[in-house]
C-alpha positions as CSV (number, residue, x, y, z in Angstrom):
1,X,0.0,0.0,0.0
2,X,1.4,3.4,-1.0
3,X,1.9,6.2,1.4
4,X,-0.7,8.2,-0.5
5,X,-3.3,5.5,0.0
6,X,-2.4,5.2,3.6
7,X,-2.9,8.9,4.1
8,X,-6.2,8.8,2.3
9,X,-7.5,6.1,4.7
10,X,-6.2,8.0,7.7
11,X,-8.1,11.1,6.6
12,X,-11.3,9.1,6.0
13,X,-11.1,7.7,9.5
14,X,-10.5,11.1,10.9
15,X,-13.7,12.4,9.3
16,X,-15.8,9.6,10.6
17,X,-17.2,10.2,14.1
18,X,-16.0,7.8,16.8
19,X,-18.4,5.8,18.9
20,X,-17.7,8.0,21.8
21,X,-18.7,11.1,19.8
22,X,-21.9,9.4,18.7
23,X,-22.9,8.1,22.1
24,X,-21.5,10.7,24.4
25,X,-23.8,13.7,23.7
26,X,-27.1,11.6,23.7
27,X,-26.2,9.8,27.0
28,X,-25.3,13.1,28.7
29,X,-28.6,14.5,27.7
30,X,-30.4,11.4,28.9
31,X,-28.6,11.6,32.3
32,X,-29.7,15.2,32.9
33,X,-33.2,14.4,31.7
34,X,-33.5,11.5,34.1
35,X,-32.1,13.4,37.1
36,X,-34.4,16.4,36.7
37,X,-37.5,14.3,36.4
38,X,-36.7,11.6,38.9
39,X,-35.7,14.2,41.5
40,X,-39.0,16.0,41.1
41,X,-41.1,12.8,41.1
42,X,-39.4,11.4,44.2
43,X,-39.7,14.7,46.0
44,X,-43.4,14.8,45.1
45,X,-43.8,11.3,46.6
46,X,-42.0,12.3,49.8
47,X,-43.3,15.8,50.4
48,X,-46.3,16.4,48.1
49,X,-50.0,16.5,48.9
50,X,-51.7,14.0,46.6
51,X,-54.9,14.8,44.8
52,X,-57.8,12.3,44.5
53,X,-56.6,9.3,42.5
54,X,-58.2,8.2,39.2
55,X,-57.2,4.5,38.7
56,X,-58.8,2.1,36.1
57,X,-62.4,1.2,37.1
58,X,-61.8,2.9,40.5
59,X,-59.5,0.1,41.7
60,X,-56.2,1.6,43.0
61,X,-53.4,-1.0,43.2
62,X,-51.5,-1.3,46.4
63,X,-48.4,0.9,47.0
64,X,-45.2,-0.4,45.6
65,X,-42.4,-1.5,48.0
66,X,-38.7,-0.9,48.3
67,X,-36.9,1.3,45.9
68,X,-39.7,1.1,43.4
69,X,-42.0,3.0,45.8
70,X,-39.8,6.1,45.4
71,X,-38.6,5.7,41.8
72,X,-41.4,4.0,39.9
73,X,-44.6,4.6,41.8
74,X,-44.7,8.4,41.3
75,X,-44.3,7.8,37.5
76,X,-47.0,5.1,37.0
77,X,-50.0,7.4,37.4
78,X,-52.9,7.8,35.0
79,X,-52.4,5.8,31.8
80,X,-49.5,4.0,33.5
81,X,-52.0,2.1,35.6
82,X,-54.1,1.2,32.5
83,X,-51.0,-0.3,30.8
84,X,-50.3,-2.2,34.0
85,X,-53.9,-3.5,34.1
86,X,-53.7,-4.7,30.5
87,X,-50.3,-6.4,31.1
88,X,-51.9,-8.4,33.9
89,X,-55.4,-9.1,32.5
90,X,-55.3,-8.6,28.7
91,X,-58.0,-7.1,26.6
92,X,-61.0,-9.0,27.9
93,X,-64.4,-7.7,26.8
94,X,-67.5,-6.7,28.6
95,X,-67.0,-3.8,31.1
96,X,-63.3,-4.0,30.3
97,X,-63.7,-2.7,26.8
98,X,-62.3,0.7,27.7
99,X,-58.9,-0.9,27.5
100,X,-59.2,-1.1,23.7
101,X,-58.0,2.5,23.6
102,X,-54.5,1.4,24.6
103,X,-52.4,-0.2,21.9
104,X,-50.8,-3.5,22.8
105,X,-47.0,-3.7,22.2
106,X,-46.1,-1.8,25.4
107,X,-48.3,-3.8,27.8
108,X,-47.3,-7.0,26.1
109,X,-43.6,-6.2,26.7
110,X,-44.5,-5.3,30.3
111,X,-46.1,-8.7,30.8
112,X,-43.3,-10.6,29.2
113,X,-40.7,-8.8,31.3
114,X,-42.7,-9.4,34.5
115,X,-42.9,-13.1,33.7
116,X,-39.2,-13.4,33.0
117,X,-38.0,-11.4,36.1
118,X,-40.8,-11.7,38.6
119,X,-40.8,-7.9,39.0
120,X,-43.9,-5.8,39.0
121,X,-45.2,-4.8,35.5
122,X,-44.9,-1.1,36.4
123,X,-41.1,-1.6,37.1
124,X,-40.7,-3.3,33.7
125,X,-42.7,-0.5,32.1
126,X,-40.5,2.1,33.7
127,X,-37.3,0.3,32.6
128,X,-38.6,-0.1,29.0
129,X,-39.5,3.7,28.9
130,X,-36.1,4.8,30.1
131,X,-34.0,2.4,28.1
132,X,-36.1,3.2,25.0
133,X,-35.6,6.9,25.5
134,X,-31.8,6.6,25.9
135,X,-31.6,4.5,22.6
136,X,-34.0,7.0,20.9
137,X,-31.7,9.9,21.7
138,X,-28.7,8.0,20.2
139,X,-30.6,7.2,17.0
140,X,-32.1,10.6,16.8
141,X,-28.6,12.2,17.1
142,X,-27.5,10.2,14.1
143,X,-30.6,10.9,12.1
144,X,-30.5,14.6,12.6
145,X,-26.9,14.8,11.6
146,X,-27.7,13.4,8.2
147,X,-29.5,16.6,7.3
148,X,-28.2,19.2,9.8
149,X,-25.1,20.2,11.6
150,X,-23.8,18.5,14.8
151,X,-24.7,21.7,16.7
152,X,-28.3,21.5,15.6
153,X,-28.4,17.8,16.4
154,X,-27.2,18.4,20.0
155,X,-29.6,21.2,20.6
156,X,-32.4,19.1,19.2
157,X,-31.7,16.5,21.9
158,X,-31.7,19.1,24.7
159,X,-34.9,20.7,23.4
160,X,-36.7,17.4,23.4
161,X,-35.3,15.9,26.6
162,X,-36.0,19.1,28.7
163,X,-39.3,20.1,27.2
164,X,-41.9,20.9,29.9
165,X,-43.9,17.7,29.3
166,X,-40.9,15.4,28.6
167,X,-41.5,13.5,31.9
168,X,-43.8,11.3,29.8
169,X,-40.6,9.8,28.3
170,X,-39.7,8.5,31.8
171,X,-43.2,7.6,33.0
172,X,-44.9,4.3,32.4
173,X,-46.3,5.5,29.1
174,X,-45.7,4.7,25.4
175,X,-44.0,7.9,24.3
176,X,-40.4,6.5,24.6
177,X,-41.2,3.2,23.0
178,X,-43.0,4.9,20.1
179,X,-40.2,7.4,19.7
180,X,-37.4,4.9,19.5
181,X,-39.4,2.7,17.0
182,X,-40.4,5.7,14.8
183,X,-36.9,7.1,14.8
184,X,-35.4,3.7,14.0
185,X,-37.9,3.3,11.2
186,X,-37.2,6.7,9.7
187,X,-33.5,6.4,10.1
188,X,-33.5,3.0,8.3
189,X,-35.6,4.4,5.5
190,X,-33.4,7.5,5.2
191,X,-30.3,5.3,4.6
192,X,-32.2,2.9,2.3
193,X,-32.7,-0.1,4.7
194,X,-36.3,-0.4,3.7
195,X,-37.2,-3.9,5.1
196,X,-35.7,-2.9,8.5
197,X,-37.7,0.4,8.3
198,X,-40.9,-1.6,7.6
199,X,-40.4,-3.9,10.6
200,X,-39.7,-1.0,12.9
201,X,-42.7,0.8,11.4
202,X,-45.0,-2.1,12.1
203,X,-43.8,-2.3,15.7
204,X,-44.4,1.5,16.1
205,X,-48.0,1.0,14.7
206,X,-48.5,-1.7,17.4
207,X,-47.5,0.8,20.0
208,X,-49.6,3.8,19.0
209,X,-52.2,4.3,16.3
210,X,-50.2,7.1,14.7
211,X,-47.5,4.6,13.7
212,X,-49.5,3.6,10.7
213,X,-48.9,7.1,9.3
214,X,-45.2,6.5,9.0
215,X,-46.2,5.4,5.6
216,X,-46.4,9.1,4.6
217,X,-42.7,10.0,5.2
218,X,-41.9,6.6,3.7
219,X,-43.7,7.6,0.6
220,X,-41.9,10.9,0.4
221,X,-38.5,9.2,0.7
222,X,-39.5,6.7,-2.0
223,X,-40.6,9.5,-4.3
224,X,-37.3,11.4,-3.7
225,X,-35.3,8.3,-4.5
226,X,-37.3,7.0,-7.5
227,X,-39.5,9.8,-8.7
228,X,-42.7,9.0,-10.6
229,X,-41.4,5.7,-11.9
230,X,-43.6,3.6,-9.7
231,X,-42.0,0.3,-11.0
232,X,-38.8,1.3,-9.3
233,X,-40.6,1.7,-6.0
234,X,-40.9,-2.1,-5.6
235,X,-40.1,-4.1,-3.6
236,X,-39.3,-1.3,-1.2
237,X,-42.9,-0.1,-1.3
238,X,-44.0,-3.4,0.1
239,X,-41.7,-2.9,3.1
240,X,-42.9,0.7,3.4
241,X,-46.5,-0.6,3.8
242,X,-45.7,-2.9,6.7
243,X,-47.0,-0.3,9.3
244,X,-50.5,-1.4,8.1
245,X,-49.9,-4.6,10.0
246,X,-50.1,-2.7,13.4
247,X,-53.8,-2.0,13.4
248,X,-54.5,-5.3,11.5
249,X,-52.9,-7.3,14.3
250,X,-54.5,-5.3,17.0
251,X,-57.9,-5.5,15.4
252,X,-57.5,-9.3,15.0
253,X,-56.7,-9.6,18.8
254,X,-59.7,-7.4,19.7
255,X,-62.0,-9.5,17.5
256,X,-60.9,-12.5,19.5
257,X,-61.4,-11.1,23.0
258,X,-64.0,-8.4,22.6
259,X,-65.9,-9.5,19.5
260,X,-65.1,-6.4,17.4
261,X,-62.0,-5.8,15.3
262,X,-62.8,-2.0,15.4
263,X,-63.1,-1.7,19.2
264,X,-60.1,0.6,19.3
265,X,-62.2,3.1,17.2
266,X,-65.6,2.6,18.9
267,X,-64.1,3.0,22.4
268,X,-63.2,6.6,21.9
269,X,-66.7,7.7,23.0
270,X,-66.1,6.1,26.4
271,X,-63.0,8.4,26.7
272,X,-65.1,11.5,26.0
273,X,-63.9,12.0,22.4
274,X,-66.2,13.4,19.8
275,X,-65.9,14.7,16.2
276,X,-65.3,18.4,15.5
277,X,-63.6,20.7,13.0
278,X,-60.1,21.8,14.0
279,X,-61.1,25.5,14.4
280,X,-64.0,24.5,16.6
281,X,-61.6,22.5,18.8
282,X,-59.3,25.5,19.1
283,X,-62.2,27.8,19.9
284,X,-63.4,25.4,22.6
285,X,-60.0,25.3,24.2
286,X,-59.8,29.1,24.1
287,X,-63.1,29.4,25.9
288,X,-62.2,26.6,28.3
289,X,-65.6,25.1,27.9
290,X,-66.5,21.4,28.1
291,X,-68.4,21.0,24.9
292,X,-69.1,22.8,21.7
293,X,-71.7,25.4,22.3
294,X,-70.9,25.6,26.0
295,X,-70.5,28.9,27.8
296,X,-66.9,30.3,28.2
297,X,-65.4,29.9,31.6
298,X,-63.0,32.9,32.0
299,X,-62.1,31.8,35.5
300,X,-60.2,28.9,33.9
301,X,-57.4,31.4,33.2
302,X,-57.4,33.0,36.7
303,X,-54.8,30.6,38.1
304,X,-52.2,32.1,35.7
305,X,-52.6,35.5,37.3
306,X,-52.6,34.0,40.8
307,X,-49.2,32.4,40.1
308,X,-47.8,35.7,38.9
309,X,-49.1,37.9,41.7
310,X,-48.7,35.2,44.5
311,X,-46.0,32.7,43.5
312,X,-46.4,30.8,46.8
313,X,-49.9,29.8,45.6
314,X,-48.2,27.2,43.4
315,X,-47.7,25.0,46.5
316,X,-51.4,25.0,47.4
317,X,-53.8,22.2,46.4
318,X,-56.4,24.7,45.3
319,X,-54.1,26.3,42.8
320,X,-52.9,23.0,41.5
321,X,-56.4,21.8,41.0
322,X,-57.3,25.0,39.1
323,X,-54.2,24.6,36.9
324,X,-55.2,20.9,36.2
325,X,-58.7,21.9,35.3
326,X,-57.7,24.6,32.8
327,X,-57.0,24.1,29.1
328,X,-54.2,26.7,29.2
329,X,-51.2,24.4,28.9
330,X,-52.7,22.4,26.1
331,X,-53.7,25.5,24.2
332,X,-50.4,27.3,24.5
333,X,-48.3,24.3,23.6
334,X,-50.6,23.3,20.7
335,X,-50.3,26.9,19.2
336,X,-46.5,26.7,19.6
337,X,-46.4,23.3,17.9
338,X,-48.5,24.5,15.0
339,X,-46.3,27.5,14.5
340,X,-43.2,25.3,14.6
341,X,-44.8,23.0,12.0
342,X,-45.6,25.9,9.6
343,X,-42.1,27.3,10.0
344,X,-40.7,23.8,9.5
345,X,-42.3,23.7,6.0
346,X,-39.4,25.9,4.9
347,X,-36.7,24.6,7.2
348,X,-37.2,20.8,7.3
349,X,-36.8,18.1,4.6
350,X,-40.2,17.3,3.1
351,X,-40.3,13.8,4.7
352,X,-40.0,15.3,8.1
353,X,-42.9,17.6,7.6
354,X,-44.9,14.7,6.2
355,X,-44.3,13.0,9.6
356,X,-45.2,16.0,11.7
357,X,-48.2,17.7,10.2
358,X,-50.7,14.8,10.4
359,X,-49.7,14.2,14.0
360,X,-50.8,17.8,14.9
361,X,-53.9,18.1,12.6
362,X,-55.6,14.7,13.1
363,X,-56.1,15.1,16.9
364,X,-57.8,18.4,16.3
365,X,-60.7,16.5,14.6
366,X,-61.4,14.5,17.8
367,X,-61.4,16.8,20.9
368,X,-62.3,15.7,24.4
369,X,-65.3,16.9,26.3
370,X,-63.0,17.2,29.4
371,X,-60.2,19.2,27.8
372,X,-60.6,20.1,24.2
373,X,-56.9,19.6,23.4
374,X,-56.4,16.8,25.9
375,X,-53.0,15.1,25.5
376,X,-51.8,17.3,22.7
377,X,-48.6,18.3,24.7
378,X,-48.0,14.5,25.0
379,X,-49.0,13.5,21.5
380,X,-46.5,15.9,20.0
381,X,-43.5,14.7,21.9
382,X,-42.5,12.0,19.4
383,X,-42.8,14.5,16.6
384,X,-39.1,15.2,16.8
385,X,-38.8,17.5,13.7
386,X,-40.6,20.1,15.8
387,X,-37.6,20.2,18.1
388,X,-35.2,20.5,15.2
389,X,-37.1,23.7,14.2
390,X,-36.9,24.8,17.8
391,X,-33.2,24.2,17.9
392,X,-32.7,26.2,14.8
393,X,-34.8,29.1,16.0
394,X,-32.8,29.2,19.3
395,X,-29.4,29.5,17.7
396,X,-28.1,32.4,19.8
397,X,-26.4,30.8,22.8
398,X,-27.9,33.1,25.5
399,X,-31.4,32.6,24.1
400,X,-30.9,28.8,24.0
401,X,-29.6,28.7,27.5
402,X,-32.4,30.8,28.9
403,X,-35.0,28.7,27.2
404,X,-33.4,25.5,28.5
405,X,-33.3,26.8,32.1
406,X,-36.9,28.0,31.9
407,X,-38.1,24.7,30.3
408,X,-36.3,22.6,32.9
409,X,-38.0,24.5,35.7
410,X,-41.4,23.9,34.1
411,X,-40.5,20.3,33.5
412,X,-39.8,19.8,37.3
413,X,-43.0,21.6,38.3
414,X,-45.1,19.6,35.9
415,X,-43.5,16.3,36.9
416,X,-44.3,17.2,40.6
417,X,-47.9,17.9,39.5
418,X,-48.2,14.6,37.6
419,X,-46.7,12.5,40.3
420,X,-49.4,13.7,42.8
421,X,-52.4,12.9,40.6
422,X,-53.0,16.5,39.4
423,X,-53.9,16.3,35.7
424,X,-51.1,17.4,33.3
425,X,-51.8,17.3,29.5
């Protein structure tokens, strides 16, 4: 081998990032994310004043024991107990049909892990969520670097991990599992590994209903690769269609145990979901009313003023209940997400916008009678391109630092709220 060839190989290796450079930044971000949330959750468990609980079918499970009592229990609230129930009892019909609203991969993994280890399903769910989020950050770092600078990739991770509602990535919820599967699917498609992308896409579609719409960014990537020559799309187009297996498998299972393959659709009424046009949903959230045509409740915004004029009020149960009953958080974050998505049309690759926009628009057609924009601050978390746009808009270092500090404080406060059974998102 000539000295020139040796020098060329040396230069090529120098340009390739080392494993440490690829793993280091995501794992540092994960460590900070975990510490902020866990500290707030454990403090809430130790010092907080809990609100009235709302477990599945009114049956609160017993307190957890040992270390899990302080680490896992404050992060298993709300939907976490539903996933635990499903992992233990499955999707039986009758009065249990409300469980059809929760997609199966996560509780199936919780059940499998509990059987293998003998640990409580909540502990398995907590471990799955945290491991999945750590892996998701590693994969997301690589994916963002394909289209943007290393600096933007790093800031994207920080924006996502310290977002005010990012505690759902650590809780016994599906956000982390769906994020890692969606990112793995899109990364695989982006580098041309289509069958791997299809498998990850199918698993994502078994985790959350939105996974089936991974077919949209898949289609954009196929079009960018092969244009309008549809013959060249195959066989990759078959792999890109694999997310359709998610609802098909779930429907097949529900047909077996509940007698209806479409139970995951019909069950939405039990969860106070109804149909409306997006602008009506936003109007209802603005008015803080409970149904279309209802009377506005201006008092729903009063808690914001109370927090500004009397900051100590934040520690009182009355203030925290008022905050939980308001649509303010959902409305403000939904507006922010929509603005980021519109800005992203000019700043993001087309396939990323194809992934984001349906995830924001579709929920606006099915508001909740309890909170019009219920769960929007959670549904948008796996829409990672929004955080790429945020990272690009916060390029000045002082602005980015101030935003991260403020967001981290809100993250800790909302984690404390969530851990004590006060509704968040």
